[in-house]
N, C-alpha and C positions, 0 to 999 in steps of 0.2 A: 558478586563472585564470578570470575571468568572461568568458563569451561575449557576443557582441553581443546575441543574443536574450534572455539572462538580464538584461541591463541595460536592455532596452526596457520601457516601462510595460505592464502587463497590459491586453490588449484582448480583447473578446469574439471568440472564434474562430468564423468563419462556418461551419466544418465541424461545430460542436457538435451539430446535430440528427442527425448520422449516425455520429459516432464515440463510442466508449466508452473512456475513459482507465482505465489500471490493470488491464486485463483480463489475467489470467494465461494462459499462462506467458510469461516473458521480458520483464517490464515494464522500460522504459527510464527513464533519469533524466528528471526533469520537463521539461527543455527539449527532449528528443527524443520524449517519450511521445506527443505529438500526431501526429507523423509516423508512428510505429509504429502508432498506433491507426488512422490513415487507411489505411495499407497493409493492415491486417487487416480492413478492411470487406469484403474479398473473402475470406470464410472458406471456403476450399476443402475443409477437412476435413468441415464440416457442410453444405456445398453451399448456403451462404447469402451473398447479395450484399446487404449493408446499404445500398448506394447504388442499389438498383434504382429507387427513387423520386426520386433526386437528379437535378439537371440533368446533361445529357450531359457538360458541361465538367468537372464534379467527378469523374465516372467516368473520363474521359479523363486527368485529372490524376493520379488514383490509379494508373491502369494504367501511365502513363509513369514515375512515380516508382518504382513497384514493379519495372518492367523494369530501371530503373537500379540499384535496390538488389540485385536478384537476379543479374543477368547483366552489369551495367555497360553495357547497351545504352542509348545516349544520344541516338539520333536523335529519338525522340518528345519527350523532355524538352527538347531543343534547340529543336524547333519551338514548343513551348509558351512557352519563355523568350523567343523572338523575337516571339511574338504578344502577350505580356503583359509589356512592359518596366516596370521600376520605377525610381524615383529616390529619393534621400535628400535631405531638406531640413533645414536647420539653422535653427531658430527659437529664439533665445535659447540656453539651455543644454540644450534638449531635441530632439535629432535625431529625425527621424521618417521612416519608410518610406512612400512614397506611390506607389501604383500609378497608371499612366497610363490604366488601364481602370477605369471606375466599378464598384464592388461586386465587385472582383476577389478571388478566393480563391487564384488561381494565384501571384501575385507573392509573398505572404508564405510560401507553402509552398516555393517555389523558393529564397527567401532562407534558409529554415531548412535546406534540403538543402545549399546552398552553405556555410553556417556549419558544419554537421556534417561536411562533407567537409574544410573548412579545418582543423578542430580534430582530425581523424583519427577522430572518433567514428562517422562513417558506416560505416566498415568493421566496426563491431561490430553493426550491424543486419544480420541474416542471415535467410535463408529456411530453414526446417527441411528437413533432408535426406530426410525421409520424403516420397516423391513424392505420397502421398495427403493430406498435410497442408499443407506450404508456408507455415506460420504464420511471420510475421516476428517475430523475438525479438531481444532485446539480449543479445549474448554477453558475459557477465561473466568468462569464464575469463581467467586472467592472460596466456596466450599466444594468445588469440583462436582457440582450436581447437575451440570448441563446434560440434556438428553438428546437434543436435536441439533443438527448442523445450523439451522436457521429457524428462529421463532416465526418469521414471516412466511415461511414456506412449509417445512415439515412439521413444525410445532403446531401451526394452525390445522393442518390436515389431520394430525394424530389426535389433537384435542376434539376436533369435530367427529372423528370416528368413535372416540370414547363416549362422547355425548350421545350420538345416535344409538350406540350399543346399550347405554344405560336407559335411554328412552324406550327402546324395543323391549327391554326386560321388565318393564313396569306393568 
């Protein structure tokens, strides 16, 4: 099944100066990788905010989408959506997404979130269960039961913590 975003012509992403596509662990399919990369600009494990020099709106967008991805908290993303409406125009055979706000990065990101939610893929974008990490990864497990961004790093750390806690309580 082809998603709306896959059928749209490739355009330069205005977030490109701040995001890094394909950064391990948990790389998402191409049509979701931009969203995952945006959410991981807040690298909590390393204490780096790659959007520190970005406009405040871009940081606000990232934080609102991250809150929606991690805890389904939607108040902030709803506010952004109402402040940055989009419309679709049909010119010939080429429908296009048009933001009503000039140079808007919010509209296309919100449309990508909407499309991922509609297709059910949004539920596969998860935050690592390691509270020190919180890296957003794409859960490729068949039953969507993944908990850590990487078994080799966070999974091992969390399992060792749980083992030590059980051993102390005996």
